[in-house]
N, C-alpha and C positions, 0 to 999 in steps of 0.2 A: 559456377554459383560459383560467387568468392567467399574468401573466410572471413569475410567483414561482420563483425556480428551487429544485433540492433543497437545495442547500448554505444557499441563502436559508432555507427553512425547517428550517435546520440536520442537513445534511450536511457531512462530511469524509473525503477518501481519503487515506489512507497508504499508500505503495509503499515496503517498505523491501528493501532489495538488499544480498545478502550479495554482497563481490566480494573478491579477491585482491588487496591494496594493501597496501603496507608503510606508509604514511603518509596524512594526512586529503586533502591537498589532491589526491594521485596516485585517491584513492577518488573524490573530487568530480569531477575528470576523466573518469572512466570513467563517471560516470554522466550525464553532461553531455547525452547525447543524449536521454535517458530523460526527465529535467528538461524540454529543450526541446519532445520529443515531447508530453509531458502537459500542458505550459503549468503546470508546478508550480515547487515551490522545495525545495531543501534545509533541513529543520530542525532536522535531528541528525544526527552521524557520530559514529560510534562503535567504540572499536578490539575487537574481538572474538578476538585472537589468543591470547589464553588459552585456547581452545576450540578454535582451528583459528590455526595459525603464519601470519602474513600476511594474515590477516584483517579486513575492516572492516566495516561494513554502515552505507548511507548513507539514512537516511530522507526522504523526497520526501511533501510534502505538496501535494494538487490539490484544488483546486473542479471539482466535477460541476455539468453543468447537466441533470441528471435530472428530471424534475418529480415532485412528490411524487406518490403514488395515493392516498392513504388507506389503503394497506397497507404496514405499514413494514420488515415483512420484504420484500416483492414490490421495493420502490423500492430496499433496502438490495442484493439480492442482483441487479438490474439495472445499479446502478451498479459492481459489480464487473464483470460481464460487460462491460460497454458499454468498461471501461479494460481489460480482456485483449484485446479485440475492438481498441482501438486499438495493443495493443504488438506485436500481429501474429496470423496466424491460426493458427501453430503453438499460441498462449496458451489459444484458446478450446475446447479442450474439457477445461480444468483444471476440477477439482469444485469450487463454492461453497457452503459453509458459513453457515445463517445463523442467528442467533438474537439477534432487535433486542435491544440497540439497535446489534449489528453485524454482518456478514456479511463473511467472509474465503475468501481460499483460498492455496494455498501451492505455486510451482511450483516443484519440488525435480529439477530438470533442466538441469544443467551446460552441455550442449550449444546447449540454447535460450536459456540465461539468458544464455550467454555469447555469443550472436550478437548481443542487443540491447546488452550490456554488455560492453565489454573486462574479461575475468577474472570476469564475472559467473558466481556458482555457483548462486545459489537465490533467491526473494523470495516475499515474504510483502505479498499486497494486502489492504488492509482498507476498509470503509467504515463509518463511525461515526455514527449520528443523535446530533445533539446536543443535547441538551432535560436535564430535570428528572434524569432517568435514565442520563443518558450520564456517562462520565468527566468529571472537571473541566470540569463546564458553563461554571462562572462566568467562566473564560478564553476560552471560545469555540474552544478545541482541545481534542483528547482527549488524558489524559494517557498520554505512551508510555515514560515513565522506568523502568518494571520489567515491561513487555513486550519481552519478543527475539523473534527468528524463530525460536528453539531452543523457545521457549514455545507460537508458532503453531504448529508442529508438531504437537504433541500435543493438539491439539485434535480431537476426532472430529467426523464429521460425520454 
């Protein structure tokens, strides 16, 4: 087995948390524990108060160490499940959907997400395979500019 990680072979995890917060600083502070837990970094904070008053979304990027298996769907789904396990045992029952170049799940359980992130309402967890078919492959990161947590809820499994 080689020392190449799934990220090095082209995988990025994005965790978008919807949190009750009046400003960007409050939202980032609420998500600080998750950022540390996942060894990630905040890549975007968005005001979504037009949909829900007092609401912000915080998108966290994380590299994954899951090795590529040659089966993109299995690798992507395993990366999502592994991250759910890292978030806590309550998250492990979430259904994971996969359609390469991505796999995703939405946790719409305010009581569960709120235990992890103060004021947290729901989260979207996505694994993206970054190759010639993935969004924005030229920059090394998926283009999340037009995807929102609401859109993530519309995906069927």
